N, CA, C and O atoms as CSV, one atom per row, in Angstrom:
chain,resi,resn,atom,element,x,y,z
A,1,MET,N,N,12.537,0.161,11.684
A,1,MET,CA,C,12.308,1.434,12.342
A,1,MET,C,C,10.968,2.004,11.895
A,1,MET,O,O,10.725,2.194,10.704
A,2,SER,N,N,10.138,2.263,12.834
A,2,SER,CA,C,8.812,2.780,12.542
A,2,SER,C,C,8.817,4.299,12.566
A,2,SER,O,O,9.747,4.921,13.079
A,3,VAL,N,N,7.771,4.887,12.009
A,3,VAL,CA,C,7.645,6.340,11.992
A,3,VAL,C,C,7.586,6.886,13.411
A,3,VAL,O,O,8.078,7.983,13.674
A,4,PHE,N,N,7.002,6.147,14.306
A,4,PHE,CA,C,6.737,6.646,15.640
A,4,PHE,C,C,7.886,6.380,16.614
A,4,PHE,O,O,7.693,6.489,17.825
A,5,ASP,N,N,9.066,6.037,16.122
A,5,ASP,CA,C,10.210,5.788,16.987
A,5,ASP,C,C,10.840,7.071,17.510
A,5,ASP,O,O,11.516,7.043,18.539
A,6,THR,N,N,10.639,8.174,16.842
A,6,THR,CA,C,11.292,9.399,17.266
A,6,THR,C,C,10.270,10.458,17.656
A,6,THR,O,O,9.155,10.495,17.136
A,7,ASP,N,N,10.673,11.304,18.571
A,7,ASP,CA,C,9.803,12.396,18.998
A,7,ASP,C,C,9.582,13.403,17.884
A,7,ASP,O,O,8.515,14.009,17.787
A,8,THR,N,N,10.593,13.578,17.045
A,8,THR,CA,C,10.479,14.544,15.949
A,8,THR,C,C,9.381,14.128,14.975
A,8,THR,O,O,8.591,14.964,14.536
A,9,ALA,N,N,9.329,12.858,14.640
A,9,ALA,CA,C,8.293,12.382,13.727
A,9,ALA,C,C,6.912,12.525,14.347
A,9,ALA,O,O,5.955,12.880,13.658
A,10,GLN,N,N,6.801,12.252,15.637
A,10,GLN,CA,C,5.509,12.413,16.315
A,10,GLN,C,C,5.082,13.871,16.320
A,10,GLN,O,O,3.905,14.168,16.112
A,11,GLN,N,N,6.005,14.775,16.552
A,11,GLN,CA,C,5.680,16.198,16.523
A,11,GLN,C,C,5.249,16.619,15.123
A,11,GLN,O,O,4.315,17.406,14.969
A,12,PHE,N,N,5.919,16.104,14.118
A,12,PHE,CA,C,5.594,16.450,12.740
A,12,PHE,C,C,4.178,15.988,12.396
A,12,PHE,O,O,3.420,16.722,11.763
A,13,LEU,N,N,3.824,14.777,12.810
A,13,LEU,CA,C,2.468,14.283,12.579
A,13,LEU,C,C,1.452,15.103,13.361
A,13,LEU,O,O,0.360,15.376,12.864
A,14,GLY,N,N,1.800,15.494,14.568
A,14,GLY,CA,C,0.897,16.313,15.369
A,14,GLY,C,C,0.644,17.664,14.725
A,14,GLY,O,O,-0.486,18.151,14.717
A,15,PHE,N,N,1.697,18.273,14.182
A,15,PHE,CA,C,1.531,19.552,13.499
A,15,PHE,C,C,0.643,19.398,12.269
A,15,PHE,O,O,-0.211,20.245,12.007
A,16,GLY,N,N,0.840,18.328,11.524
A,16,GLY,CA,C,0.011,18.088,10.340
A,16,GLY,C,C,-1.452,17.908,10.703
A,16,GLY,O,O,-2.338,18.390,9.997
A,17,ASP,N,N,-1.702,17.217,11.798
A,17,ASP,CA,C,-3.067,17.005,12.252
A,17,ASP,C,C,-3.696,18.317,12.705
A,17,ASP,O,O,-4.850,18.601,12.381
A,18,ARG,N,N,-2.950,19.105,13.444
A,18,ARG,CA,C,-3.488,20.389,13.927
A,18,ARG,C,C,-3.783,21.326,12.763
A,18,ARG,O,O,-4.798,22.023,12.766
A,19,LEU,N,N,-2.904,21.345,11.770
A,19,LEU,CA,C,-3.150,22.194,10.604
A,19,LEU,C,C,-4.413,21.766,9.855
A,19,LEU,O,O,-5.176,22.613,9.390
A,20,ALA,N,N,-4.633,20.477,9.737
A,20,ALA,CA,C,-5.843,19.990,9.074
A,20,ALA,C,C,-7.086,20.400,9.860
A,20,ALA,O,O,-8.090,20.799,9.270
A,21,GLU,N,N,-7.023,20.304,11.180
A,21,GLU,CA,C,-8.170,20.698,11.999
A,21,GLU,C,C,-8.441,22.197,11.878
A,21,GLU,O,O,-9.597,22.616,11.813
A,22,ILE,N,N,-7.386,22.999,11.849
A,22,ILE,CA,C,-7.568,24.446,11.707
A,22,ILE,C,C,-8.194,24.775,10.358
A,22,ILE,O,O,-9.070,25.635,10.271
A,23,ARG,N,N,-7.745,24.092,9.303
A,23,ARG,CA,C,-8.304,24.340,7.974
A,23,ARG,C,C,-9.786,23.982,7.911
A,23,ARG,O,O,-10.578,24.700,7.301
A,24,VAL,N,N,-10.153,22.884,8.536
A,24,VAL,CA,C,-11.560,22.486,8.549
A,24,VAL,C,C,-12.389,23.505,9.320
A,24,VAL,O,O,-13.479,23.878,8.885
A,25,LEU,N,N,-11.884,23.952,10.450
A,25,LEU,CA,C,-12.610,24.920,11.262
A,25,LEU,C,C,-12.783,26.241,10.510
A,25,LEU,O,O,-13.880,26.799,10.486
A,26,VAL,N,N,-11.719,26.737,9.903
A,26,VAL,CA,C,-11.800,28.000,9.166
A,26,VAL,C,C,-12.753,27.856,7.973
A,26,VAL,O,O,-13.560,28.749,7.713
A,27,GLY,N,N,-12.661,26.755,7.262
A,27,GLY,CA,C,-13.554,26.530,6.130
A,27,GLY,C,C,-15.014,26.450,6.541
A,27,GLY,O,O,-15.891,26.968,5.848
A,28,THR,N,N,-15.272,25.804,7.662
A,28,THR,CA,C,-16.646,25.699,8.162
A,28,THR,C,C,-17.187,27.062,8.567
A,28,THR,O,O,-18.313,27.420,8.222
A,29,VAL,N,N,-16.381,27.817,9.301
A,29,VAL,CA,C,-16.814,29.153,9.744
A,29,VAL,C,C,-17.053,30.065,8.545
A,29,VAL,O,O,-18.055,30.779,8.504
A,30,LEU,N,N,-16.147,30.050,7.569
A,30,LEU,CA,C,-16.336,30.890,6.389
A,30,LEU,C,C,-17.543,30.461,5.563
A,30,LEU,O,O,-18.253,31.306,5.016
A,31,GLY,N,N,-17.777,29.167,5.471
A,31,GLY,CA,C,-18.936,28.683,4.723
A,31,GLY,C,C,-20.252,29.087,5.371
A,31,GLY,O,O,-21.173,29.532,4.686
A,32,VAL,N,N,-20.342,28.933,6.681
A,32,VAL,CA,C,-21.570,29.321,7.393
A,32,VAL,C,C,-21.735,30.834,7.350
A,32,VAL,O,O,-22.843,31.329,7.143
A,33,ALA,N,N,-20.638,31.582,7.546
A,33,ALA,CA,C,-20.724,33.042,7.497
A,33,ALA,C,C,-21.135,33.522,6.103
A,33,ALA,O,O,-21.921,34.460,5.969
A,34,GLY,N,N,-20.600,32.876,5.077
A,34,GLY,CA,C,-20.974,33.253,3.721
A,34,GLY,C,C,-22.440,32.982,3.428
A,34,GLY,O,O,-23.103,33.772,2.757
A,35,SER,N,N,-22.943,31.859,3.934
A,35,SER,CA,C,-24.357,31.557,3.698
A,35,SER,C,C,-25.267,32.490,4.486
A,35,SER,O,O,-26.368,32.806,4.036
A,36,LEU,N,N,-24.822,32.930,5.649
A,36,LEU,CA,C,-25.627,33.862,6.440
A,36,LEU,C,C,-25.539,35.289,5.894
A,36,LEU,O,O,-26.441,36.094,6.128
A,37,ALA,N,N,-24.466,35.611,5.172
A,37,ALA,CA,C,-24.283,36.965,4.650
A,37,ALA,C,C,-25.017,37.208,3.344
A,37,ALA,O,O,-25.150,38.358,2.926
A,38,THR,N,N,-25.495,36.166,2.692
A,38,THR,CA,C,-26.201,36.352,1.424
A,38,THR,C,C,-27.594,36.911,1.682
A,38,THR,O,O,-28.183,36.661,2.734
A,39,PRO,N,N,-28.113,37.659,0.733
A,39,PRO,CA,C,-29.451,38.231,0.915
A,39,PRO,C,C,-30.526,37.151,1.019
A,39,PRO,O,O,-30.364,36.040,0.515
A,40,ASP,N,N,-31.609,37.499,1.672
A,40,ASP,CA,C,-32.704,36.548,1.855
A,40,ASP,C,C,-33.363,36.148,0.542
A,40,ASP,O,O,-34.026,35.112,0.479
A,41,SER,N,N,-33.195,36.942,-0.501
A,41,SER,CA,C,-33.797,36.583,-1.781
A,41,SER,C,C,-33.095,35.385,-2.421
A,41,SER,O,O,-33.688,34.691,-3.247
A,42,PHE,N,N,-31.832,35.138,-2.047
A,42,PHE,CA,C,-31.096,33.992,-2.583
A,42,PHE,C,C,-31.298,32.745,-1.731
A,42,PHE,O,O,-31.529,31.657,-2.260
A,43,ILE,N,N,-31.210,32.902,-0.422
A,43,ILE,CA,C,-31.334,31.771,0.498
A,43,ILE,C,C,-32.424,32.097,1.510
A,43,ILE,O,O,-32.356,33.108,2.210
A,44,THR,N,N,-33.427,31.232,1.578
A,44,THR,CA,C,-34.509,31.487,2.531
A,44,THR,C,C,-34.249,30.813,3.876
A,44,THR,O,O,-34.628,31.349,4.918
A,45,THR,N,N,-33.606,29.642,3.865
A,45,THR,CA,C,-33.284,28.958,5.123
A,45,THR,C,C,-31.850,28.435,5.047
A,45,THR,O,O,-31.330,28.140,3.971
A,46,VAL,N,N,-31.236,28.331,6.211
A,46,VAL,CA,C,-29.893,27.758,6.306
A,46,VAL,C,C,-30.012,26.466,7.105
A,46,VAL,O,O,-30.383,26.477,8.279
A,47,ASP,N,N,-29.696,25.368,6.459
A,47,ASP,CA,C,-29.770,24.064,7.111
A,47,ASP,C,C,-28.372,23.455,7.111
A,47,ASP,O,O,-27.817,23.160,6.052
A,48,VAL,N,N,-27.806,23.269,8.297
A,48,VAL,CA,C,-26.463,22.717,8.428
A,48,VAL,C,C,-26.582,21.216,8.675
A,48,VAL,O,O,-27.141,20.807,9.693
A,49,PRO,N,N,-26.065,20.379,7.757
A,49,PRO,CA,C,-26.114,18.924,7.960
A,49,PRO,C,C,-24.990,18.487,8.917
A,49,PRO,O,O,-23.876,18.188,8.486
A,50,TYR,N,N,-25.297,18.457,10.201
A,50,TYR,CA,C,-24.268,18.218,11.219
A,50,TYR,C,C,-23.616,16.845,11.084
A,50,TYR,O,O,-22.413,16.721,11.311
A,51,ALA,N,N,-24.366,15.824,10.726
A,51,ALA,CA,C,-23.785,14.480,10.583
A,51,ALA,C,C,-22.776,14.458,9.430
A,51,ALA,O,O,-21.681,13.911,9.569
A,52,THR,N,N,-23.143,15.045,8.310
A,52,THR,CA,C,-22.237,15.105,7.166
A,52,THR,C,C,-21.020,15.963,7.494
A,52,THR,O,O,-19.901,15.630,7.103
A,53,LEU,N,N,-21.230,17.052,8.200
A,53,LEU,CA,C,-20.130,17.920,8.602
A,53,LEU,C,C,-19.159,17.190,9.511
A,53,LEU,O,O,-17.946,17.365,9.386
A,54,ALA,N,N,-19.670,16.375,10.422
A,54,ALA,CA,C,-18.809,15.595,11.312
A,54,ALA,C,C,-17.980,14.581,10.523
A,54,ALA,O,O,-16.804,14.375,10.823
A,55,VAL,N,N,-18.584,13.951,9.522
A,55,VAL,CA,C,-17.848,13.002,8.677
A,55,VAL,C,C,-16.738,13.728,7.919
A,55,VAL,O,O,-15.621,13.221,7.817
A,56,TYR,N,N,-17.044,14.916,7.385
A,56,TYR,CA,C,-16.027,15.685,6.668
A,56,TYR,C,C,-14.874,16.076,7.580
A,56,TYR,O,O,-13.717,16.057,7.161
A,57,ILE,N,N,-15.180,16.429,8.820
A,57,ILE,CA,C,-14.135,16.811,9.763
A,57,ILE,C,C,-13.215,15.625,10.055
A,57,ILE,O,O,-11.995,15.779,10.100
A,58,VAL,N,N,-13.799,14.448,10.253
A,58,VAL,CA,C,-12.991,13.250,10.515
A,58,VAL,C,C,-12.144,12.897,9.295
A,58,VAL,O,O,-10.961,12.583,9.429
A,59,VAL,N,N,-12.741,12.947,8.109
A,59,VAL,CA,C,-12.002,12.624,6.887
A,59,VAL,C,C,-10.879,13.629,6.653
A,59,VAL,O,O,-9.787,13.246,6.233
A,60,ALA,N,N,-11.132,14.903,6.919
A,60,ALA,CA,C,-10.090,15.918,6.738
A,60,ALA,C,C,-8.951,15.713,7.738
A,60,ALA,O,O,-7.784,15.911,7.398
A,61,GLY,N,N,-9.281,15.320,8.956
A,61,GLY,CA,C,-8.240,15.031,9.934
A,61,GLY,C,C,-7.385,13.849,9.517
A,61,GLY,O,O,-6.162,13.887,9.652
A,62,LEU,N,N,-8.015,12.804,9.012
A,62,LEU,CA,C,-7.258,11.647,8.527
A,62,LEU,C,C,-6.424,11.999,7.302
A,62,LEU,O,O,-5.304,11.512,7.149
A,63,ALA,N,N,-6.963,12.838,6.436
A,63,ALA,CA,C,-6.194,13.267,5.263
A,63,ALA,C,C,-4.982,14.096,5.683
A,63,ALA,O,O,-3.919,13.998,5.069
A,64,GLY,N,N,-5.138,14.908,6.723
A,64,GLY,CA,C,-4.008,15.676,7.226
A,64,GLY,C,C,-2.921,14.782,7.784
A,64,GLY,O,O,-1.733,15.019,7.564
A,65,LEU,N,N,-3.336,13.746,8.513
A,65,LEU,CA,C,-2.351,12.796,9.026
A,65,LEU,C,C,-1.660,12.048,7.901
A,65,LEU,O,O,-0.445,11.851,7.934
A,66,LEU,N,N,-2.422,11.636,6.915
A,66,LEU,CA,C,-1.846,10.923,5.777
A,66,LEU,C,C,-0.879,11.812,5.001
A,66,LEU,O,O,0.169,11.347,4.554
A,67,ALA,N,N,-1.228,13.085,4.841
A,67,ALA,CA,C,-0.357,14.004,4.119
A,67,ALA,C,C,0.928,14.285,4.890
A,67,ALA,O,O,1.956,14.587,4.283
A,68,ALA,N,N,0.886,14.191,6.215
A,68,ALA,CA,C,2.075,14.454,7.031
A,68,ALA,C,C,2.904,13.198,7.256
A,68,ALA,O,O,4.012,13.282,7.786
A,69,LEU,N,N,2.398,12.050,6.870
A,69,LEU,CA,C,3.076,10.792,7.173
A,69,LEU,C,C,4.416,10.649,6.446
A,69,LEU,O,O,5.417,10.307,7.077
A,70,LEU,N,N,4.457,10.899,5.152
A,70,LEU,CA,C,5.703,10.747,4.396
A,70,LEU,C,C,6.781,11.734,4.865
A,70,LEU,O,O,7.917,11.318,5.093
A,71,PRO,N,N,6.462,13.027,5.016
A,71,PRO,CA,C,7.495,13.923,5.549
A,71,PRO,C,C,7.923,13.545,6.970
A,71,PRO,O,O,9.085,13.728,7.332
A,72,ALA,N,N,7.007,13.028,7.768
A,72,ALA,CA,C,7.367,12.620,9.131
A,72,ALA,C,C,8.326,11.436,9.103
A,72,ALA,O,O,9.239,11.356,9.924
A,73,ARG,N,N,8.123,10.525,8.171
A,73,ARG,CA,C,9.057,9.401,8.045
A,73,ARG,C,C,10.434,9.895,7.651
A,73,ARG,O,O,11.441,9.418,8.173
A,74,ARG,N,N,10.484,10.851,6.730
A,74,ARG,CA,C,11.775,11.398,6.312
A,74,ARG,C,C,12.464,12.115,7.464
A,74,ARG,O,O,13.674,11.988,7.652
A,75,VAL,N,N,11.691,12.864,8.227
A,75,VAL,CA,C,12.270,13.581,9.369
A,75,VAL,C,C,12.727,12.600,10.434
A,75,VAL,O,O,13.756,12.811,11.075
A,76,GLY,N,N,11.975,11.538,10.627
A,76,GLY,CA,C,12.342,10.547,11.636
A,76,GLY,C,C,13.648,9.842,11.328
A,76,GLY,O,O,14.355,9.422,12.244
A,77,ARG,N,N,13.974,9.709,10.071
A,77,ARG,CA,C,15.209,9.032,9.668
A,77,ARG,C,C,16.399,9.989,9.558
A,77,ARG,O,O,17.542,9.555,9.415
A,78,MET,N,N,16.124,11.276,9.624
A,78,MET,CA,C,17.148,12.271,9.375
A,78,MET,C,C,17.925,12.594,10.653
A,78,MET,O,O,17.363,12.627,11.748
A,79,ASN,N,N,19.203,12.828,10.492
A,79,ASN,CA,C,20.020,13.334,11.590
A,79,ASN,C,C,19.780,14.839,11.661
A,79,ASN,O,O,20.083,15.563,10.712
A,80,ILE,N,N,19.243,15.305,12.767
A,80,ILE,CA,C,18.824,16.698,12.876
A,80,ILE,C,C,19.995,17.655,12.711
A,80,ILE,O,O,19.861,18.686,12.051
A,81,LEU,N,N,21.138,17.330,13.300
A,81,LEU,CA,C,22.286,18.240,13.184
A,81,LEU,C,C,22.774,18.359,11.753
A,81,LEU,O,O,23.181,19.439,11.325
A,82,GLU,N,N,22.739,17.250,11.001
A,82,GLU,CA,C,23.118,17.310,9.585
A,82,GLU,C,C,22.123,18.156,8.787
A,82,GLU,O,O,22.511,18.895,7.882
A,83,ALA,N,N,20.853,18.042,9.127
A,83,ALA,CA,C,19.827,18.819,8.409
A,83,ALA,C,C,20.009,20.305,8.669
A,83,ALA,O,O,19.856,21.116,7.756
A,84,ILE,N,N,20.333,20.668,9.896
A,84,ILE,CA,C,20.555,22.081,10.201
A,84,ILE,C,C,21.810,22.583,9.501
A,84,ILE,O,O,21.815,23.701,8.986
A,85,ALA,N,N,22.862,21.794,9.471
A,85,ALA,CA,C,24.096,22.192,8.817
A,85,ALA,C,C,23.912,22.309,7.306
A,85,ALA,O,O,24.574,23.119,6.657
A,86,HIS,N,N,23.003,21.490,6.743
A,86,HIS,CA,C,22.764,21.501,5.303
A,86,HIS,C,C,22.110,22.801,4.849
A,86,HIS,O,O,22.410,23.302,3.766
A,87,GLU,N,N,21.231,23.343,5.661
A,87,GLU,CA,C,20.540,24.572,5.287
A,87,GLU,C,C,21.468,25.730,5.512
A,87,GLU,O,O,21.096,26.876,5.262
């Protein structure tokens, strides 16, 4: 039985991926906003390394999927009604 046999596991992986993308987006926006908010005496130019940023976004997305993989496997093997009754 693979992780991707159930819709629940696929949804769980999708949520993990979306959360990772949101975290990367928020972190990027806060980082750029923070660099733009500093006085000119500290930072004279703002240079955004777009290629490096793209690599970080891809790596963060893969890390989010990897972090969601084990819980998704557990959810995929679980009987949903038993899990609801357990809580």
